[in-house]
N, C-alpha and C positions, 0 to 999 in steps of 0.2 A: 221759221219766224222772220218777219220782214222788219227791216230798219228803214222807216220812211225817208229819212234824210240821207241815207247812203247814196253815193254817186255811182252811176254806171254809164258806160258808153251806149249811145243810141245807134246801134248798128255801125255802119261805116260813114255816118254823117259828119263825124268830127265833133258832134255835140255830146256833152256829158250832162246827164239829168239826174234828179232825185229818183229813187226807186218808186216813190209814190208821187203821182201828179194830181193836181186839182182839175177836175172836169167842171167847166163853167156853164154847163147847160142849166143847172139848177139856179144859178145866179140870174139867168135870163128869164126865170119864171116858168120853165118847162114843167116843173113838178109843184107849182104853186107860187103865189105872189111872194116876192122878196123886196124889202125896202132897200133903197140905195145905200144907206149907211151900214146896213147889215151885210150887204153884198161886199162892199169895200172892206169892211172889217174882217170878213171871211178870208179874202185874199191876203190881207196883212197878217192874219193869224197863220195862214199857210206858210208865208215867207218866214215868219218867226219860228215855225216848226221845222224849217229846213227844206221845205218844198220849193223846187225851182221850175217845175214844168207846169204850164197852165194851158189848157186846151179850150178853145172857144169856136164860134162859127157865126156867120151872119144870120143863119137860120134859127139860132137860139134866142127866142123872145123877140123876133123881128128886129135884130141887131142890138137889142138891149144888153145882151151878155158882153159883146165886144165893147160897147160904150162904157159899161161899168168896169170891166177889166182894165181898159185904158186909163180910166180915172184913178183906179187903185194903184197902177204901176207908175203913174206920172211922177217924175222927179227921182225915181229910184235908179241906181247904177245899172246901165244896160247889161252888164255882164252878170247880174245877180238873178236873172230869170230867163227862161226859154218859153217863147210863145208859139203855140201850134194853133193855126186856124184853118179855115176851109174856104172853098170857092166853088161856084157852079150852082148853088142852091140858095134860095132865099125864102123866108116865110113872112107873110104879112101879119098884121095885127089880128086878123080873123083866123090865123093858123093855116092859111092856104099856102101850098108850096108852089114855087116857080123855079124852073131849071133853065140854065143857059151855059152850055159848055163851049161856046164859040170863043175865038181868040179875043174879039172885042169885049164880049161879056166877061171873060175871066180877067182880062186886064183891068176892066172897070171895077170888078169885084175886089181884086187885090188892092187897087189904089184906095178904094173906100174903106177896106179893112185897115190899111195902114193909117188912114186919117183917124178912124174911130179909136184905134189902139194907141195912137200917138207914136208910131214907130216908123222909122225910115225903111227898115228891113225886117221882114218876117222870117222867123227861124225855120218854121215848117208850114207848108201849105198843102192841104189834102184836097183832091177832087172829091166832092161830097155827094153821096147818095145817087150816083149816076146809074145804079142798078135798079132804082125805083121805076114805077110806072111801066112794069112789064119789061124792063131792060131796054126801052126804046131810045135811051140816051147813050147806051154803051158804045155804039159805033162812033158817035161824035166825040165822046170822051177819049177814046183810044186814038182817033185820027187827028183830032184838033186840040183837045183839052190837055193831054199830057205834053205834047210838043210845045204848047203855049207856056206851061209851067216851066219846062226846061229852058225856054228862051228867057223867061223872067229870072230864072236862076243864073243864067249866063250874064245877064245884065246886072246882077248883084241885088236885085229887088227882093228875092226870097233865098233862103238857105237850102233846105231840103224839100224834095218833091214826094208827096205821099198820096195815099188813097184812104178814104173813110167810107166803106161800104159794108153791106151785111150779107147778101146772098152768097152762098158757098160756090155755086157755079160761076158767078161773076168773079169771085176771088181767084178761083183756079185759072180762069181765062186771063185775068190781069197779070197774075204772077208768072205766067208762061210767055207773055208777049210784051210786057212793059217793064223796063228796068227802074222800078220805084226805089226810093231811099228809105221810106218809112211806111209802115202799115198800121193804121188805126183799126185794131181788131176788136170790135165791140160785140158783146153778148155771146162770145164763143169760148170763154173759159169761165164757166159759172157752175153752180151746183146743178143747174138744169140743162147745160149745153157745154159739151167738151169737144166740139168739133175743131177747135184750134189745132188739135193734134194732127188733123188731116193736112193742115197747111204748113206745119213747122218744117218738114223737110225742104220744101221750096223756099221758105223764108230764110232758113239757115244757110242753104246752099248759095243764096244770093246776098247774104250778109245784110238783109233788110232789118232795120230797127223796128221792133214791134212794141206798140203801145197797147197793152191789154186793158180794154175799157169796159165799162158797164158791168161791174161785178155783181150788182143787184139786179141784173137782167132788166134794165130799164123800168125798175119798180116792181117787177113780179116777185122779187125776193126781199122786198122792203119790210114785209110783215104787216104792212098797212094796206096792201092792195095796190095794183098798178094804176096809173092815171087813166082817166077816161079815154084818152086818145090811143092807148095801147090796143092793138088788134086782137089780143087774146080773148076768146069767148068766155061766157059765164062758167061753163063746166071746167075749163082750164083754171080759171081764177079760184074755183073751189078747191082744186088740187093744191094750189099754192097756200090757200088758207089752212088746209089740213097739215101741210108741211110746217107752217108757222106754229100751229098748236103743238105738234110733236116736238119741235125744237124747244119750246117752253117746258114741256114735260121732261125734257132731257137736261134742263137746267141752263139753257142758253137761249138765244133768240135767232130767228132765221137770218136777219141781216148780219148779225155778228158772225155766225158760222159762214155765211156767204162771202163776206169780205176776207176773212182769214183763209178760206179755201182758195179763192180766186188769186190771191197774191202768193200762194205757196208753191207755185210751179217755177222752178229755177230757170227753165228755158224761156220763161216770160218774165224777165226781171223788172219791167216797168208796168205798174198798175195805176190806172186812172180811176178816181171815184169822184162823184159829185155830191155836194151838200149845200145847204142854204144858210148856215150860220156858223160862227166860231164854235158854239157848243156842239153842233153836229160834227164839225170837223174834228174836234178833240176826241169825241167818242169813236168816230170812225178810225182815227189813227191808232187809238188804243186797241181796237179790234184787229187792225191790220198787223199789229206787233205780235199777236198771238199765233201759235201754231194750231191748226185745226185739229179737232178731236176726230181721229179716223172712224171710230165707232159711231159718233154722232153724224158724220158725213154719210156713212153707209146707210144708216137708218133713215135719214131725211131723203137721200137719193132714192131709196126704195119707194117712198111715198110719191116722189116726183117722177117715177118711171113713166107714167102715162104722158108726161109732157117733156120727157128727156129728148134733147136734140130736135125738138119741133122747130120748123122754120116758119116764123110768124109772117103774115102777109103785110109787111110794112110797105108804105107808099103805094098801096093799090096794086101790089104785085102778087100774082098767084104763086103760092109756095112751090108749086110744081113746075114753075116757069123754067125752061131751059134756055140759057143765054147762048146764042149762036155766035 
């Protein structure tokens, strides 16, 4: 059972955060339009519920997420929240991605994020999605991107250095060659993907703070179907629809079971979920406080077996891609 407002250390960063954090991708419109007052109200409701960790990115809604989070946090005591954002990737109004992991590009990205968020210092900055586009950015991220973030850390501009990526081969490469402080591990401890266990030995041995994100598998476990941008094909979406129907037959819902399951692993003490309104936040926090029903988890995972641990082709990357 998860207590969302309970404080836990984030690895060896020196930061202490709530066990549940608010992912701000939804506030940027990634899962549908959100009015400004609703987005700001959601952040304030999260703070009132004891949430202290807020994760955003320039790529969420073409910087809208950062803008709205900054407005919501304006005037609040700096020690009352921890902000995690990202650098190296931007998304325009048409949803097109652009990547730049050069020193100049990252310094500019961090400065612009600080301005949008209204913060002199960013608590955590992750290099974002450098495993996309077939891994062609991986070399620059390792050789130039991470050293740039370390330089910004030494200058006092950012606190902790992290990575926010998806593909497992890239994670294994990064964790063996780069001494990161925080790992934003999304889509890898869910009802349909438990590959986080492959990474835990490396993460624990290096005392990396882990943020367990995307418990609803980027919408696949929402019960309402994933957004149009998700690369899952029609036949896979049908499997998730069948799992949603079974969950209802068992007296629960797919997102309810997914949230409680994702937050139940003690080795992953910090879970991040995204929502679009104070009402969704309240509902999600209630579900996170529940212990998952093992029988329901087993039954739903049996239905999800055809899509278990599938590596989706995010960012135009072939799932079979080997990162050299």
